[in-house]
N, C-alpha and C positions, 0 to 999 in steps of 0.2 A: 490645560490645568490639570494636576495631578488628582487621582482618585484615591479617597481614604485619607485618613488624618495622619499627621505628623507627630512624633513624641521628640521632646528635646530633654536631654538629662544632664545636668551639670551642677556642681556644688557652688559654682561661682554665679551670683546674681548677675553681674555685668555681662558674663558670657551668654547666659542664657537670654538676656535681652537682645544683645547682638545678633544672636541666632533668630530669635523670634522676628527681628525687624527685617532681617534679610528675606525670610520666607513670606512675611506678611505683605511685603512690598511686591513679591510675585504673585498675590492674590489667592494663596492658599487658605480655605475658609476654617479648616480645624487644626490648629495647632496646640499641643499639649506641652506645658513647659514644667518640668518636675526636678526637684532638688535630689532625688535618690529613688531607690525602687519602691520603697513605701509610698512614697508621695505618687509615683506613678501608677501603682496598683489602685490608688483611691481615684486617680483622675480616669483611669481606663474601664473601670468597672461597668459593664454591660455594652461596652463599645464595639463597634465593628473593626475588622482586621486593619492594621494600619498599612500605610504606604511606604513609611520611612521611619527609621529611629536614628537619631543624632546623638551620641554620648561623647562626653568630655573624658579624656585620658591625662592624668598627670603622673608624676613620679616615675616608677618603673612599670607602670600599666596594670599592676595587680589588681589594684580596686576596680579599675575600669573592665578587667576581665571578668571579675567575679559579677560586676553590675550587669554586663551582658548576658552571663549566663542566667542570672536571676530572671532578667527581662523575658528570656526565651520561654519561662515558665508561664507567663502572662498569655492568655488566649489570643489577644489583639497582636502579640508581638511574635507569635511563632514563626511567620514566614517573611516577616518584614525585613528588608535589607538594613544594615547597619553601617553608619558612615562614623569613623572616628575622628575626633577633633584633638590634636595634640596642643596642649597649651604650651607657652614658651619653655616653662620650667621642667616639662618632661624629659625624662633620660631614655625613655623607651624609643626606639628607632621604628619606622614604618615597617621594616622588614621583620620585626619581631612580633608585629601585631597577630593575634590569632586568627584561626581560619573563620571564625564566626563574624569577623569583620569584613564587610565588602568594599570598602573604600576609605579613604582617608584625607584629611586635609590639616594644615597647621592653623592655630588659632588666628594667625595674622592673614589668613587667606580666606577667611569667612566671606567677607564682602564680595570677592571677585570670584571665588572657586567653588562655594558651597553649591551653587545652583547648576553649574557645568558638571561638576562630579556626580551630582544626583542624576543629571541627564545621561551621562556616560555610562552608568549602571543599566541604563535601559537600551543601549544601542545594541542593535542584534549582531553587528560585526565588530568585534574587538580585538585588538591585537593582544596577545597574551605573553610574548616574549620579545625581549629587545636582544640586538647582537651583545655578543662580549666586548670588552674594551679592546683596543686595538693592542697587538703586540708591541714589545719594546722597540722593535725596528721601525715602528711608525707606520708600517703597511696595514691597511684595513683588511680584515679578513672577509669573506663572503658569508651569508648567513639567510636563514629564511625564518619567516615568523610563524608560530603556530597559528593555526585559524580554529581552535576549539573554543574561543570566547574567554572571557575574563578581563581583569583589571592588571594591565601591564605597569602600573605606577609604581608597584612594589619593587620591579626591576629597575625602574628609573631610578629610584631612590637608593636603591642598595649600590649601584655604581656610581651614584653622585654625579653623573655625567650631565653635560649641557645638550640634550637631545631635542631635535625637531621631527615629527612626523610630517611629510609634505605629500600633497598630491601631485605628482609630475605632469600630469595634463593639465590642471587649472593652474599649477605651480602656486598654490596656496598653501598655508599652514594649516594642518589638522589637529596637531596636539603638540604641546611643549611640556617637557619634563619640569617637575618643581625646581630641580637644580638649574635649569635655564632661566625660569622664572625669577628665582631669588638672585642670581648673578646679573641678569639684564635689569631687573627692576619692573620688568613689564608682566602683567598678570596673563595667565592662560587665556581669560576670557577676552582680552585685548588682542593676543597675538592669533587666537583661532580665527581663521577665515581670511587673514591679511595675506596679499601677495606676497611671497617669498622675497621679491625684490625690495620690498618695503622693511623687510626684517633683517635680510642678509644678503651682502653683495661680495661676490668674487672678485678678486683684484686682476688677475691675469687671464681668467677664462670666464665665458659666459655661462648661464645656468644650464643651458642645453648640453654644453661641453662638460661641465661639473657632472651631470647626471650620466653622461656618457662614459666618463673615467671612473664610474662608482666601483668602490672597493680596491681602488689601485694606490692611491696616495692622499696625503694632506694637501689641502689647497689655502693659500694666503686669502683672508677675507675680512670684512668688516662687518661687525654686528650692531645693530641699533639696541641702544639701552636708554634708560632713565636719564644718563648724563650726556647722551648725545650718541657716542658709537664706541665700541672696544675693537682694538685690532687683535687678530688671532689667526686660527686655521681651521679648517672643517675637513671632516672625511664624510663621504656619501656611501651608503649603500642601498641596494634595492631589495624590497621587501614584499611579501604577499599577504593580503589580509582578505580571507575568504575569497579568493579568487580576484581580488582588486590589487592592481599594482600601485606601490606607494614607495617612497623613498624615506629611509632613516638618516638623519644628518646629525652628526656629532661636532660641537664646536669647543675649541681649546682656546681660552683666552691668553693673551701674552702679558697679561697683568701678573705681577711678581706674586700677589696674593692668592693665585690659584694654581700655580706650576713651580717646583722646586727648582727646575734648571733656570728658568726665568728670574726666580727670586735670588739665586746665587749670582745671576748677572747684575742684579739691582744691588747686592752687598758690594760687589767689586767695583760698581760705579761710585757707591757711596764712599767706600773707603780711600778712594783714590782721588776724591774732591780735595780742595784746599782746607786750609785750617784757620782762614778768617772767620769774622762774624758775618760777613757777607756771604761766605761759602755756607754756613749754616742755613741761612735763609734759603739758598738753592738746594741744599740737600733736603730741607723739610718740605719743599716744592716737589722734587724729585719723588720722595718717599709718599706724598700724598697722590701724585699722579700714577705711579707705577703699582701702588697698592690697592687703587681704587677706592681710597678713602674720601669721606666728605669733609672731616675736621681734623686737624692736627695742630697741637700747639706745644712750644718748648717753654718751660719756665725755670729760671735761675732763683735759688734762695740760699743764703749763707748759713751754714749750720751753726756758726760761732754767734749769731746774734738772732733776735727775733723780728726783724725788719720785714714789711711786706714784701711777697716775692715780686720779681720783675719778669715781665713777659719778654721773651728774647725774640720768638716769632709765632705768628698765628695764621693759619690758612682755614678758610671755610669756602666750601662749593655750594653757595646758596645766596640767598637775599642778605642785605645788609642787617645786622642786628644790634640791639643795645644789650652789650655784654655785660653779665652780672659780674660784680668785683670778685677778687680771689677770695677775700673772706667769706663770700656767700656760697662759694663752690666747695661742697663737703668732699667731692672726690679729690680734689686738687689738695685739699688739706691732709687728706688720708695718705697720699702718695707721697707728699713732703714730709709726712711723718715716717717713711719708709715702708709702707704697706702697698704692695703691687695690687692692681685691680684688674680682673680678667672676667668680662662678660661678652663672650663672642656672639651671643644671639639673644640675650635678655637684659640688654642694659635699660630696658623701661623700668626694672625694678628699681634704679637709682633715681627715677624722675621725680618721686615725691621728696626726696631729701636734696638732690641737686638740680637747682633751675636750669643749669646750662644744659644738662642732658634731655631734660623734659622740652626745653625751649627750643633744641635743634632737632627733636625727634629721634634721636639716635637708638639704633637696635642692637649695633655692635660697639662695644667700647674697651679700650684698654688703658690703664694708667700705670706708668712704670717709673719708680724712682731712678735718678741719675746719680750713680755712686762713684767715688773715686776709689782708689786702690785700697784705702783704709775702710771701706764701706759706709763712708759719711755721705749724707745726702747732698748732694750740690743743686738738685732741682728735680724737675717732673717733665715726663714725655706723657701727653693725652692724646689719644687717636681715637676717631670714632667714624662710625658709617651709618647711613639711615637704613642700610639693609643688614641682615646678620652678615658676619664674615663668612665668606665662601668655603674656606679651608682654614679653619683655626690652627690645625697642625703645621701650616705653612706660616700665617700670618703672625702668630705669636712669637716663633723663633727669630723671624725677620725684625719684629720690633724690639726684640730683646737686644739683637745686635744693633739696631739703631740707637738704642738708649745708651748702649755703651760708646757709640760714636759721639752722640751729643755730650755725653758725661766728660769725654775726653776734651771735647772742645772748650766746654766750662773750665775743666781744670786747666787747660792750655791758656785760656784767657787770664786767669787768676794768677798763673805762674808769670805771665807777662807783665801782669801789673806789679807783682812783687819784684820781678827782675828789673824793671824800670825803675822802682824805688831804690834797689840796691846797687844800681848803676852797672848791672850785667848785660841788659838789654839794649839796643840802640834805639834811642827816643823816637827816631822818625820811622823806622821801618818794623821795630818790634821783634827783629831778628836778633840772635846772640852776637854781642859785640866781640871785638878781638880777644879780650880777656877771658870771656866765658868760652869761646870757641877753641883757644889754644888749651884751656883745661879739659875740654870734652874731648879733643883729639888726642890727648895724652891718655885718657881713659880707653879710648878706642883701641888705640896700639896696644895697651896692656893686655885687653880681652883678645884682640887678634892674635898676639903672641903666645897666648896661653891657649887658644882653640884652633889655631892654624887656619884663621879666616883671612880671606883677601879682600880689601877694600881699595876704593879709588879716591883721590882728590883732585876735584875740577877747580881751576883758578880761573873767575870769570871777570873779565875787564870790559867795561862798556868802551866803544870806539867813539872817539871824538866828542866826549861827554863835556870837556871843557868848553867847547864851542856853544853848547847848549845854556850853560851857566852864563858866559859871557855875553851872548845876544839876546837870549830871552829871560834872563834874570835866574837868582837863586831859587824863588819860589817855584818857578816851572822846573827847575832841576830837581827840586825835592819830590815834586809829584810824579817826575819820570821815576826816580828812585823806588817810591812806593809801587808804581806800576810794574817795575821790572820785578820787585820782590814777590809780588803776586803771581807772575809768570814762572819765576823760577821755584816756587813753592808747589804750583800745580804739576810740574815736571818730575817731581820726585815722590817717594814713599814716605810713610809717616816715620819709619826707621831711620831715614837719612837726615841729614843736618844741612841746613843752609845759614850761612853767617854773612853779615856785612863786615868785611875786613877793614876796609878804610875808602873813605870817598865813594868812588864809583867802582870798587873791588869786592866782588863776593867770592865765597869759598863755599863749595858743597862736597860733603863726604858721603859716598854712595856705599852703603854696607853690604855685605854678604853677597860678594860677587860670585856668580856661577861661571860666566863666561866673558871675556874681553868685550865681545860683541855686544853684550848687553849695556857696557857702559857707553860704546860708541853710538848706540841707538838713543841712549838719553842725550848724550852730547848734541847730537844731530837734532834732536827734537827742541832743545833749548835753542840752538841756532835759529831752526825754522820759527819758533815762536817770537823771537826776538825780531826777527825780520819782518814780522807783520806790522803794518802802521799802528802807532799808538795814538789813540784818541783821547785827549784830555778834555774834562769838562769846560766848556766856555773858552777852550784854548785851541792853539793850532794842532794839525795832524803831524806827527814827527815820525821820523825814521830812526829808531836807536838800534843799532846791531852790537854784537858782543864778539870778541875773542876768547876762546877757552883753551887752556892748558891742562894736561891730563898726566897724573903720576900714578903708579900703583904700588900698594904695600902687599908683600914685602919685596917685590921684584926690583923697584926701583930704588928704595931707600928703606931702612929699618927705624928711621927716627922721624918726628914731625918737623923739625927744621930742614932737612934735607928734602923730605916729601914736598914741603911747600915750595922749596927753591927749585926743584925739578919742574913742578907743576907750573911756577912763575916762568921759568926758561921757555917750556913748551908754549905759554900763551903768547911770549914775544915772538916765537916762531911762527905762531898763528897769524901775529899782526904782520908779521913782514911778508906772509903769503898773499896778502891784499885785505886782512881784517875779514869779520864776519865768517869765521872758520874756527874749527877745533883742531889741535894737534897733540899726539901722544908723545910724552918724553923719549927721545931717540935712546936705544940702548948703546951703551959705550962699545967701542971697538972691541974691548977685552970680552964684553959679555956677549957679544956676537961670535968671537971666537971660541967662547966656551960652550956656546949653544950648538955650534957646528960640531963640536968634539963629542958632545953628549949625544947627538943624533947618530953620529958614526958609531959611538960605543953601544947604543941602544940597539943596533942592528945585530949585535952579538950577544946581548944580554940574555936572552933566553936560553941560547946554546951553553954559555958560561955558568948557568945556574944562579944569575943574579936576581932573576924575577921570582918573587914568591907570593902565594895566596894566603892571606890572613881571613879570618873569619869572625864576625860579630853577631852574638845571638840576638834575636828578636823575641820578646817577651809577651806572653799573654797579660793584659793589663788587669784583669781579675785575680788570675791565680799566681801571677808573677813566675810561672813555668815557662821553659824554653820551647818555643813552637816553630823557630825557624832560624835562618842565619843568612848573613849577606856575605858574598865572597868578595873580597877587596884586594887589588893588587898593588904591591910594594915593590920598589926597586932598592936594592942594597949594592950601591955602587962601591967597588974597593978601595977608591981612594976618598971620594966625596960622602960616603956613608949613605944613609937612607935619603933618598930624594922623594919629595912629596908627589903624589899623583896629580895634583893640580899643576905642577910644572911639567912632568915628563909626558903626561897623556897628550896634551897639545903638540908636543913634538913628535909622539907617534902617530898622531892623525895627520900632521903636515907631511910626514914621509910615507904614508901608506901602511906602515908597521901595524897600525892599530888592528887590522883585519887578522893577521897571523897571530898576534899577541892576544887578541880577544878570543881566538878559537882555541889558543892554548889554556887561558883562564877557565873557559867554559869546561874543556876536556877535563882538566886537573881538578876542578871544584866538583864536577858530578862524579867523578871516580871516587874522591874522598867522600862524598855525600853517600853513595852507594854503600861504601865500606862502612861508615858510621850506621846506617840504617840496619844493615846486617848484623851489625855488633848489639847496637842499643835498642833497635826496634821503636825508634821514636817518630818515625815519619815526618822528620824535621823539613820543613820547605827550604829551598835553596834560591836565594836570590843572586842573580848574575846581572851585571849592567851591560847594556849594549849602547856602543857609541854611534853617532850619526853616520859615520863612515860604514859601520857594520851594517846599519838598516839601510844603506843604499845597495847593499849588495843582493843581486836578484836570487842568489841561491841560498840565502840565510836559512830558510825553513830546512832545505836538504842538509846543510852543515849541522845544524841542531839535531835533526833526526839521526844522522850518522852518529853523533856523539852520544845520544842516548841509546842506541843500539850497541854501540862499542862498549860502554860503561855499564850498561844494564839498568841504570836508573829510571824508575818511573817517571813518565812525563808529568804525572799530576804533582810531583814534587819539586819541579823546576818553575820558577817564576823569573821571567825576563823583565828586566827594569829599563824604562825607557825614559829619559829626562824631559822635562816639560818644556825646557827651552829649546829643544828640537823642533822646528816648524813643521806642521802637517805638509804644507804646499811646498816647503823646500827640500822635502826627502822623497824622491819620485816614487820609491817601492815601499813606503812605510805602510800603508794600509794593506797592500797584498802581503807583506811580511808578517804583519801582527795577526792577520786573519788566518796566515798559514801556520804560524806558531800556535794559534789557538786550536786550530784543527788537529794538531799533533797531541793536544791534551794539556799543553804547558798553560801556565798562568802568566798575565800581563799586570804589572805594576807601573803606574806613572810616578817616577821618582822626582825629588825637588818640587813637589806641587805647591803652587801658589807664587813661585818666583819668577814665571814667564807670562806672556800674555794670552797663552793658548788654552787656560784652564777647561773653559766650558767646551771648545772644540775636542779637547781631548776627551772629555767625559762622555760627549755625545756621539763622537765617531769612532774613538778606538775601542776594542773588545776588551777593556781593562777591568781586572777584577778587584784590584786595590789601587789606593793612593797612598803615597809616602808624603806627609806634610814636611815641608823643608824645615831644617834645624834652626834656620833664620828666624822664623815665627816662634818655634817652641822655646828658644833661648831667651825671647823677649816676655815669656809668660812671667807676670808679677812687676814688669817693667813697663811695657807698652799695651795700654789698653786696646789699641787699635788691633795690634797682632793678636792679643787674646780673643777678640771679637772675631777675627779671621778665623782663628783655629777652631773657635766653636761653631762658627757657620758652616766651616769647610766639613766637621765631622757631620753635623746634623743633615747636610744636603747630600754628602756622600753616602750616608745610611738610607735616605729616602730614594736614592738612586741605585741601591742595592749594591754598594761598593764597600769593601772592607777598608780600614784606615790604620796605617801605621805612623807613629810619630817618631821623627829622628832627632837627635841631639838632646834627648832627655837626660840631664846632668844634675839636677838637684831634686830634694824632695817635694819642693813647690811644684815643679813641673808635673811630677807624678800625680799629686793630688788633684791639680787642675784638670788633667788629661783623664784621669780615672773619673772624676765628677762629671765630666762631659762626655763619657761613654766612648772614648778612644779604645779601639779594639787592642792593638799592639803598640809596644814600645821598643825603642832602640836607642842606646846611649851609654854615656860613661857611668851613670849612676848604676848600672847594672854590670856592664863589662866593656872593657876597651877591646879593639879589634885583637884577635889573638892568632899567633901562628898554628900550623896544624897541630903539633905536638900539645901545645898548652890547651887548645880548645878540646882536643881529645881527653886530656886530663879533667877538664871542667865536666864534660858528659859523663866520665867514669865515676868522679866525685858524686855528681847528681844521683847515679845509679845506687851508689854504696849507701848515701845518706837514706833513699827512699827504702832500700833493702832494709836498712836498720830500723826504720821506722815500722815496716811491715811486721819485722821479727818480734817487735815489742808489742804490737797489738794481740788481745786475747783471741784464743780461738774460737 
């Protein structure tokens, strides 16, 4: 039992009562409970020195600090340690508490932490300093802990890391950080003294091996939590505390709500999911599990009428509830009225007015309206947790992106309902019918002609479908068509089109093609999906395969009719090869002959002066000033005129000419950039693309170093762009070359970001300084909410990972406003300037200099 009295000071009566009850249960005989300093002075008149003072801190902590200073003037309070209790509404962080405070805890931890933290102040051997966070490479650094005594919880909270202090001999937990207790849901008093094996288990190694590898790497592990367990990884470091050997162990959860890279993976999975009502349920479950939420609900409400909202999906990780009706949920009504609600750690403030929040015991809560592109409210997303959100700066952006996804789903559902009413959607599958598809394809061709886009048409025909109808009946055949529709939808992106053309024939349009191989991978994916057995409810297991024909715009045809004809011909060629295959439309003999002639001509194009380098400026999104430029290769054929890089670059890669041509582009662009830097002094960054073939060259960094030395260009001004569609595994020297270029001082950019499957691998593994969001997403701003959400999430997550962001394909003012509002760093596109030849770009820089000089001349001295 403690010697001396205890003083509790809090303006909130309920808080004083809770503090008193906890200390009273421990048997402390003398407990004084005061509202303020005056009240405390009356209670302590003539008393002996106190053993402990507990003070409530709210707001920014100023009133709490003043109260502590006034208490120190009272004789019984002069030497007593002070523990601060931070109430839920407090904005002051533990690291901002004054030195007069000896310890702290949150109000929510009073029942479990007050006594252990008071006891901690009396421990003779205390850890005073925790290790720094691991470096970006993920390799833990070695560290030693101070032995001078003190309270290390301040360092715990400042890093907000999930830390355990462990006795390596007894293999038991000595202490857990507040972040660890918040994220696991287990109190420090529960964790302290437990065997480490009951708290955390390593997947590939034993505890002894993990301790032996201390300071070397992150290890996959499983952590016990209030929900059962969390997957993640841990780093282990040896520490010393007053001569005693201990281990400091940091845990990183794989939950998307705690780590930016994992959150980006979640968003990728979310936006790649299907677009049916069943997929909304699956997406909600994915969000609940990956974000570590306890409650999630999606509501639909039509803005044009006042009917009762409809619940689309609800997930609750708890016991069965009697749910209050929507009219009683004030939070739902506010969100459906267009008001977002954000309570990352203080949702209990809603409990008095919203029975749902109080009934579920939610501490973290977010309510977001689901908006269409006209900002009309379509519904609401409600998400909550019984613990405060571990990282609100991650949770909130992810939930905003999820709200965009669910809003798109609701809008799509209503569009389908309207389309069925107007006869534009197939009544069975909900896909666009032939009439709507033909109109959509004409629109796609007009846009592609204007922008130079390449896209593919896939003609999908089910093999022997007539046999299913004839033997099992049309009802089974209809169910097969619905199942096939779901498989096709799951194979493509939101910007692609799937239509039911006729009977068992489907058409897919794949937009924004970067490489032909991307289309072939999707075709192969569809063939594999279709080859899997089809299980119908209360029906037989069926084997339904498909034959696919592929044609490309503009290579195979410039018009819709011919494109479809060629895809149809290729489909029948696939059937003739044995069915369950895909086939690309064969190029005509004349085209083969022309390609051979172009390859031969390309060998002499550089020497004949037919290759030219154009430059497109990159613009600062805030100032709209030029900060960089991208070098773009053009081929001016003497008879055929300008040949697009999308056509001749693959020819150059096939022949191996891309290596010499790429070096010529690099040398020409660096020489020109140096000349402009000498003349204008703008320090413009120069972006130069590297092809997959170049990246395979083992001497790439030596070639770049030689060009830089020859031209005199500062390496810091050169940025090498690597397209995301290049596989890290498929290019043997990629990592070595990238690291070599970085050592030279060059920058690395990931081009066409978002179009490949390796986004996270690139962000994690390549030494990239910047990412370039592909124009296919930027052009859909204002058109496709999915792509808007992807752009928004990419910018947010890239910034959290300390990468700059450039948006390509900025063509209209709406693109600019959206990207600026979402804090994109730089912009590139026709809204500012088309790619220009060397002379025109130089005149652009000269005109910029003239205008700025004129402005300076007019400024008063």
